[in-house]
C-alpha positions as CSV (number, residue, x, y, z in Angstrom):
1,X,-126.4,-75.5,129.9
2,X,-126.9,-74.7,133.6
3,X,-128.1,-77.4,136.4
4,X,-129.3,-76.4,140.0
5,X,-130.3,-79.1,142.2
6,X,-132.3,-78.8,145.7
7,X,-132.0,-80.5,148.6
8,X,-132.0,-81.2,152.6
9,X,-128.2,-82.2,152.8
10,X,-125.3,-81.0,151.2
11,X,-123.5,-83.2,148.7
12,X,-119.9,-82.0,148.5
13,X,-118.5,-84.2,150.8
14,X,-121.0,-87.4,150.4
15,X,-121.3,-89.9,153.0
16,X,-125.2,-91.6,152.4
17,X,-126.7,-92.5,149.9
18,X,-128.6,-89.4,148.8
19,X,-125.5,-87.6,149.7
20,X,-123.3,-89.6,146.7
21,X,-126.2,-89.8,144.3
22,X,-126.7,-86.6,143.9
23,X,-123.0,-85.5,144.0
24,X,-122.1,-88.3,140.9
25,X,-125.2,-85.9,138.8
26,X,-123.3,-82.6,139.4
27,X,-120.1,-84.7,138.5
28,X,-121.3,-86.8,135.4
29,X,-122.7,-82.9,134.3
30,X,-119.8,-81.1,134.8
31,X,-117.5,-83.2,132.9
32,X,-119.7,-83.1,130.1
33,X,-119.7,-78.9,130.3
34,X,-122.6,-78.7,132.2
35,X,-122.5,-75.4,135.0
36,X,-123.8,-76.6,138.3
37,X,-125.1,-75.4,142.1
38,X,-127.0,-76.6,144.5
39,X,-129.0,-75.3,146.9
40,X,-129.1,-77.1,150.5
41,X,-132.3,-76.1,153.6
42,X,-131.5,-78.3,156.8
43,X,-131.6,-77.8,160.3
44,X,-128.0,-78.6,160.6
45,X,-125.6,-75.3,160.8
46,X,-122.9,-77.8,160.5
47,X,-123.2,-78.9,157.1
48,X,-122.3,-75.4,156.0
49,X,-118.8,-76.4,155.5
50,X,-119.6,-78.5,153.4
51,X,-121.1,-76.2,150.1
52,X,-118.9,-75.2,147.5
53,X,-118.6,-71.4,146.6
54,X,-121.7,-70.3,144.7
55,X,-124.3,-72.8,146.2
56,X,-127.2,-71.5,148.8
57,X,-127.3,-72.6,152.0
58,X,-130.6,-72.1,154.4
59,X,-130.3,-73.2,157.8
60,X,-133.6,-72.8,159.5
61,X,-133.7,-70.6,162.5
62,X,-133.5,-72.0,166.1
63,X,-137.1,-71.6,166.8
64,X,-137.9,-73.4,164.4
65,X,-135.5,-76.4,165.3
66,X,-137.0,-76.3,168.1
67,X,-140.5,-76.7,167.6
68,X,-139.2,-79.3,164.9
69,X,-138.0,-81.2,168.3
70,X,-140.7,-80.7,170.0
71,X,-143.2,-82.1,167.6
72,X,-141.1,-85.2,166.5
73,X,-140.7,-83.9,163.3
74,X,-138.5,-86.2,160.6
75,X,-136.2,-83.4,159.4
76,X,-136.5,-83.9,155.4
77,X,-140.3,-83.6,156.5
78,X,-140.0,-80.3,158.6
79,X,-137.9,-78.8,156.2
80,X,-141.0,-79.0,153.5
81,X,-143.4,-76.9,156.4
82,X,-140.6,-74.5,157.0
83,X,-140.3,-74.1,153.6
84,X,-144.3,-73.5,153.1
85,X,-144.4,-70.8,156.1
86,X,-141.4,-69.0,155.0
87,X,-142.0,-66.5,152.3
88,X,-138.7,-64.3,152.6
89,X,-136.5,-68.0,152.3
90,X,-138.8,-68.7,149.2
91,X,-138.1,-65.3,148.0
92,X,-134.1,-65.7,149.1
93,X,-134.6,-68.8,147.3
94,X,-135.8,-67.3,144.0
95,X,-133.2,-64.3,144.1
96,X,-130.7,-67.4,143.6
97,X,-132.4,-69.0,141.0
98,X,-132.9,-65.1,139.0
99,X,-129.3,-64.9,139.1
100,X,-128.5,-68.5,138.2
101,X,-131.0,-68.7,135.2
102,X,-130.8,-72.6,135.4
103,X,-132.2,-74.8,132.4
104,X,-133.2,-77.2,134.5
105,X,-134.3,-77.5,137.9
106,X,-134.2,-81.1,139.5
107,X,-135.4,-81.8,143.5
108,X,-133.3,-84.0,145.1
109,X,-136.7,-85.4,147.1
110,X,-139.8,-83.5,147.1
111,X,-139.4,-81.7,150.7
112,X,-138.5,-78.3,148.4
113,X,-141.0,-78.3,145.8
114,X,-143.1,-75.7,147.7
115,X,-140.6,-73.1,146.8
116,X,-140.3,-74.2,143.5
117,X,-143.8,-74.7,142.5
118,X,-144.0,-70.7,143.5
119,X,-141.0,-70.1,141.6
120,X,-142.9,-71.5,138.3
121,X,-145.3,-68.6,138.7
122,X,-143.6,-66.2,139.7
123,X,-140.4,-66.0,137.8
124,X,-139.1,-62.9,135.3
125,X,-140.6,-63.3,132.2
126,X,-137.6,-64.1,130.7
127,X,-137.1,-67.5,132.7
128,X,-136.8,-70.6,130.6
129,X,-136.0,-73.9,132.7
130,X,-137.5,-77.5,133.0
131,X,-138.7,-79.1,136.3
132,X,-136.8,-82.2,137.4
133,X,-138.0,-84.4,140.0
134,X,-134.9,-86.6,140.9
135,X,-136.5,-89.0,143.1
136,X,-134.2,-91.2,145.5
137,X,-137.2,-93.7,146.3
138,X,-141.3,-93.3,146.7
139,X,-140.7,-91.4,149.8
140,X,-144.6,-91.7,151.1
141,X,-144.1,-95.7,150.6
142,X,-140.6,-95.3,152.6
143,X,-142.1,-93.7,155.4
144,X,-145.3,-95.9,155.6
145,X,-142.3,-98.7,155.8
146,X,-140.3,-96.6,158.0
147,X,-140.8,-97.9,161.7
148,X,-138.5,-99.4,164.6
149,X,-140.0,-102.2,166.9
150,X,-142.1,-100.9,169.6
151,X,-143.1,-97.5,167.5
152,X,-145.8,-96.8,165.1
153,X,-146.0,-95.8,161.6
154,X,-146.1,-91.7,161.5
155,X,-149.3,-91.0,159.4
156,X,-148.6,-87.8,159.5
157,X,-145.3,-87.5,157.6
158,X,-147.1,-90.1,155.4
159,X,-149.5,-87.8,154.2
160,X,-147.4,-85.1,153.8
161,X,-145.2,-87.0,151.4
162,X,-147.9,-87.9,149.3
163,X,-149.6,-85.3,149.5
164,X,-145.9,-83.0,148.1
165,X,-144.7,-85.9,146.1
166,X,-147.7,-86.6,144.1
167,X,-147.8,-82.9,142.7
168,X,-144.6,-82.6,142.4
169,X,-144.3,-85.5,140.1
170,X,-147.3,-84.8,138.1
171,X,-145.7,-81.1,137.4
172,X,-142.1,-82.2,136.4
173,X,-140.9,-82.4,133.1
174,X,-138.9,-85.6,134.1
175,X,-139.1,-87.7,136.7
176,X,-135.3,-89.5,137.1
177,X,-136.1,-93.0,139.4
178,X,-133.3,-95.2,140.2
179,X,-135.3,-98.7,139.9
180,X,-137.9,-100.0,137.1
181,X,-140.1,-100.7,140.3
182,X,-140.1,-97.0,141.6
183,X,-140.8,-95.9,137.5
184,X,-143.8,-98.4,137.2
185,X,-144.9,-96.3,140.7
186,X,-144.4,-92.3,138.8
187,X,-145.4,-93.6,135.6
188,X,-149.1,-93.6,137.8
189,X,-148.7,-89.7,137.4
190,X,-146.3,-88.7,134.7
191,X,-145.7,-90.6,131.2
192,X,-142.5,-88.9,131.0
193,X,-139.8,-91.3,133.4
194,X,-136.3,-92.6,132.9
195,X,-134.3,-94.6,135.3
196,X,-130.5,-93.7,136.1
197,X,-129.4,-96.3,138.2
198,X,-127.6,-96.2,141.2
199,X,-123.4,-96.7,140.5
200,X,-120.1,-96.3,142.4
201,X,-117.3,-94.2,141.9
202,X,-113.5,-96.8,141.6
203,X,-112.6,-97.2,145.6
204,X,-110.2,-94.9,146.9
205,X,-106.4,-95.7,146.8
206,X,-106.0,-98.2,150.8
207,X,-104.5,-95.9,153.4
208,X,-103.1,-97.9,156.8
209,X,-103.4,-101.3,154.8
210,X,-100.6,-103.0,156.8
211,X,-102.1,-101.8,160.3
212,X,-105.4,-103.4,159.6
213,X,-104.1,-106.5,157.9
214,X,-101.6,-106.7,161.3
215,X,-105.2,-106.0,163.8
216,X,-106.5,-108.7,161.7
217,X,-104.3,-111.5,160.9
218,X,-105.6,-114.3,161.3
219,X,-108.8,-113.7,161.4
220,X,-111.5,-114.0,158.8
221,X,-113.9,-111.0,158.5
222,X,-116.9,-109.5,157.2
223,X,-117.2,-105.9,156.3
224,X,-120.7,-104.4,157.2
225,X,-120.7,-100.4,155.9
226,X,-123.7,-98.2,156.4
227,X,-124.8,-94.7,157.5
228,X,-126.7,-94.4,160.6
229,X,-130.7,-94.4,159.2
230,X,-132.1,-96.6,161.7
231,X,-133.5,-99.1,159.9
232,X,-130.0,-100.1,158.4
233,X,-129.1,-101.2,162.5
234,X,-132.5,-102.9,162.6
235,X,-131.8,-105.5,159.4
236,X,-128.3,-106.1,161.2
237,X,-129.6,-106.9,164.8
238,X,-132.7,-108.8,162.9
239,X,-130.4,-111.1,160.8
240,X,-128.3,-111.9,163.6
241,X,-130.1,-112.4,166.6
242,X,-130.1,-113.7,169.3
243,X,-126.5,-113.3,169.5
244,X,-123.2,-113.6,167.6
245,X,-122.2,-116.8,168.9
246,X,-123.4,-118.4,165.9
247,X,-119.1,-116.8,164.7
248,X,-116.2,-119.1,165.9
249,X,-113.4,-116.9,168.2
250,X,-111.0,-116.9,164.5
251,X,-114.2,-114.8,163.1
252,X,-114.9,-111.0,163.4
253,X,-117.9,-108.8,162.0
254,X,-116.2,-105.3,161.2
255,X,-118.5,-102.5,161.2
256,X,-117.7,-99.1,159.5
257,X,-120.2,-96.0,159.2
258,X,-123.4,-94.3,161.3
259,X,-124.3,-97.3,162.3
260,X,-122.0,-98.5,164.3
261,X,-123.4,-96.3,167.2
262,X,-126.6,-97.1,166.5
263,X,-125.9,-100.8,167.4
264,X,-123.3,-100.4,170.0
265,X,-126.5,-98.9,172.2
266,X,-129.2,-101.0,170.8
267,X,-130.5,-102.7,173.8
268,X,-130.8,-106.4,171.1
269,X,-126.9,-106.1,171.0
270,X,-126.0,-104.9,174.5
271,X,-128.0,-108.3,175.6
272,X,-125.0,-110.1,173.5
273,X,-123.0,-109.4,176.0
274,X,-119.2,-110.7,175.5
275,X,-120.5,-112.6,172.8
276,X,-121.2,-109.9,170.4
277,X,-118.2,-107.9,171.9
278,X,-116.0,-110.6,171.4
279,X,-117.3,-111.4,167.7
280,X,-117.7,-107.5,166.5
281,X,-115.4,-104.9,165.4
282,X,-117.4,-101.3,166.1
283,X,-115.1,-98.8,163.8
284,X,-117.7,-95.6,163.2
285,X,-117.1,-93.2,160.3
286,X,-113.9,-93.6,158.7
287,X,-112.1,-91.9,155.8
288,X,-112.4,-93.3,152.3
289,X,-108.7,-94.6,151.9
290,X,-109.4,-96.6,155.0
291,X,-112.7,-97.9,154.0
292,X,-110.8,-98.2,151.2
293,X,-108.0,-101.2,152.8
294,X,-111.3,-102.3,154.9
295,X,-112.6,-103.3,151.6
296,X,-109.4,-104.8,150.5
297,X,-109.0,-106.9,153.4
298,X,-112.6,-108.6,153.7
299,X,-113.6,-111.8,153.2
300,X,-117.1,-111.2,152.7
301,X,-119.6,-108.0,152.3
302,X,-122.9,-108.2,154.3
303,X,-125.7,-106.7,153.3
304,X,-128.1,-107.3,155.5
305,X,-131.0,-104.8,154.6
306,X,-134.9,-105.6,155.0
307,X,-136.3,-102.5,154.2
308,X,-135.6,-99.1,152.5
309,X,-136.9,-97.3,149.0
310,X,-135.1,-96.8,145.8
311,X,-131.7,-99.2,145.6
312,X,-128.7,-99.8,147.6
313,X,-125.6,-97.8,146.9
314,X,-123.6,-100.7,148.9
315,X,-125.3,-103.3,146.8
316,X,-122.5,-101.9,143.8
317,X,-120.0,-101.1,145.9
318,X,-119.9,-105.1,147.0
319,X,-121.0,-106.5,143.6
320,X,-117.8,-103.8,141.8
321,X,-115.5,-104.5,144.7
322,X,-115.6,-108.5,143.6
323,X,-116.4,-109.4,146.7
324,X,-118.5,-112.7,148.5
325,X,-121.7,-111.3,149.5
326,X,-124.2,-112.5,152.2
327,X,-127.1,-110.4,151.0
328,X,-130.9,-110.1,151.5
329,X,-133.2,-110.2,148.2
330,X,-134.3,-107.1,149.5
331,X,-131.0,-105.7,149.7
332,X,-130.9,-106.4,145.4
333,X,-133.2,-104.4,144.2
334,X,-132.3,-102.7,141.3
335,X,-129.6,-105.2,141.1
336,X,-131.8,-108.5,140.5
337,X,-129.4,-108.9,137.4
338,X,-126.6,-110.0,139.7
339,X,-129.0,-112.0,142.0
340,X,-127.5,-115.4,140.6
341,X,-123.9,-114.2,140.1
342,X,-121.2,-117.0,142.1
343,X,-120.2,-115.2,144.7
344,X,-123.9,-113.7,146.0
345,X,-126.0,-115.8,148.8
346,X,-129.2,-114.7,149.5
347,X,-131.1,-115.3,152.9
348,X,-133.9,-113.2,154.3
349,X,-134.4,-114.9,157.6
350,X,-131.8,-115.2,161.0
351,X,-130.9,-118.9,160.2
352,X,-130.5,-119.0,156.7
353,X,-128.2,-115.5,156.9
354,X,-125.8,-116.4,159.4
355,X,-125.7,-120.1,158.4
356,X,-124.9,-118.5,155.0
357,X,-122.4,-116.1,156.3
358,X,-120.5,-118.8,158.1
359,X,-120.5,-120.9,154.9
360,X,-118.8,-117.7,153.2
361,X,-116.3,-117.2,155.8
362,X,-115.1,-120.6,155.6
363,X,-115.1,-120.8,151.7
364,X,-112.0,-119.4,149.4
365,X,-112.3,-115.7,148.0
366,X,-114.2,-115.3,145.6
367,X,-112.1,-114.8,142.6
368,X,-114.0,-113.7,139.3
369,X,-113.6,-114.2,135.7
370,X,-113.3,-112.2,132.8
371,X,-116.2,-111.8,131.6
372,X,-117.8,-110.6,135.6
373,X,-115.3,-108.1,135.5
374,X,-116.6,-106.7,132.2
375,X,-120.1,-106.9,133.7
376,X,-119.3,-105.3,136.8
377,X,-118.0,-102.3,134.9
378,X,-121.6,-101.3,134.4
379,X,-122.0,-100.0,137.9
380,X,-119.8,-97.4,137.5
381,X,-121.5,-94.0,137.5
382,X,-120.4,-92.4,134.4
383,X,-122.0,-96.1,132.9
384,X,-125.6,-95.2,135.0
385,X,-125.9,-92.2,134.7
386,X,-124.4,-92.2,130.7
387,X,-127.8,-91.1,128.9
388,X,-129.4,-88.2,131.5
389,X,-127.2,-85.4,130.6
390,X,-128.9,-86.0,126.5
391,X,-132.4,-86.8,128.2
392,X,-131.8,-83.2,130.3
393,X,-130.8,-81.4,127.5
394,X,-133.6,-81.9,125.5
395,X,-136.0,-81.4,127.7
396,X,-138.8,-78.3,126.8
397,X,-137.5,-75.6,129.0
398,X,-140.9,-74.5,130.5
399,X,-141.7,-70.5,130.9
400,X,-143.1,-68.4,133.5
401,X,-146.7,-69.6,134.3
402,X,-146.0,-72.8,132.6
403,X,-147.5,-74.9,135.6
404,X,-150.8,-73.4,134.9
405,X,-151.2,-75.6,131.3
406,X,-150.7,-78.4,133.0
407,X,-153.4,-80.6,134.6
408,X,-154.8,-79.1,138.1
409,X,-153.8,-81.0,141.0
410,X,-155.5,-80.9,144.4
411,X,-153.8,-78.3,145.1
412,X,-155.4,-75.0,142.7
413,X,-153.9,-73.6,140.0
414,X,-152.1,-71.3,141.8
415,X,-149.0,-71.1,143.8
416,X,-151.0,-68.7,146.8
417,X,-153.7,-71.5,146.9
418,X,-150.9,-74.6,146.6
419,X,-149.3,-73.0,149.4
420,X,-152.1,-72.3,152.1
421,X,-153.3,-75.6,150.7
422,X,-150.4,-77.1,152.1
423,X,-149.5,-75.3,154.6
424,X,-153.0,-76.5,156.4
425,X,-152.7,-79.5,155.7
426,X,-148.9,-79.4,157.7
427,X,-150.6,-77.4,160.6
428,X,-149.6,-73.7,160.7
429,X,-149.8,-70.8,157.9
430,X,-147.2,-68.1,158.6
431,X,-147.0,-65.0,156.9
432,X,-143.8,-63.5,157.2
């Protein structure tokens, strides 16, 4: 069996949640004997270094990147405009698919659907494949909520996401959601929806354990790990406001990942001055072995998540690594069965969150019992994705023109009408 995924990021050196999930799907399928490939369309030329041989990498040209920056477009939404307007790159994707002959074409997020939608109508007559939407969240709802203090919702992007995602969800042979909440949304558009929850791999062997143990000797530490996605910093800064003075001099928050840079340069953090600097370690992006050492040493893991979509892989990571956790209820969407565990403390306002963090730092370390450990094994990717290979293998294969046999969408019945309508909504129609 052959599986190809399309996305706006490489997946073979995963850092953020979308990469980690897509990477896990490929690994689980390969372990079952599948042959897999990945297609990336991105403005980031450096991402090519993270591709595997045999994958397809398309970098948006400089001219388009300048236009994207000038208009302030999100890179993911801009990808949909780029691929809609670029006939030559749609053909490049089609040639790749013809050569690989996939049984399953999966879209990681919805943004490259215009290229696949056209391919469904123009591929070789002998092509047989299924279309799968591997949803990491409901994009249109995520964008409707995604705004930082002082900014407005980007209604243009929300509408683009709604148009593309709704059409894809309707046409897909299967939608794979990360939570029951997301699945309920997609079942309004398509009855063929399954839930494959987010999970984790066992962490890497710790590297530099003695160094970090020495550095944090005599201190109690709370670990915060997150990407540079702005809502991650926003949740942290809101829940620790007005500053970190609620911690004692012997307590530290250790921040790992791209979120550290976001926090360091935010005016809300800078206003805390020496108080904040004395109680935080902003370590930035670290390799897997170093992160494993920091997890090993941490007394508490915090999940100050107030917004976002899908589910949070860092929640699974904190649970599986048997740590005391201080989190928001929102951080446990998709992991509700663990909300009442002995090691979990939940709050969604600054005063309660800070009080619970102080309690956790000043309490004995959490020691899980045998029953807890057995339950936590269900968080591994091999468990959360165990049914997916069979579910994909069982899908009916669609022939050329198969989309025409599906209910008509707002786009009409043909690829040219679909692409023209989408391009008009996006604001440009370019013949290449």
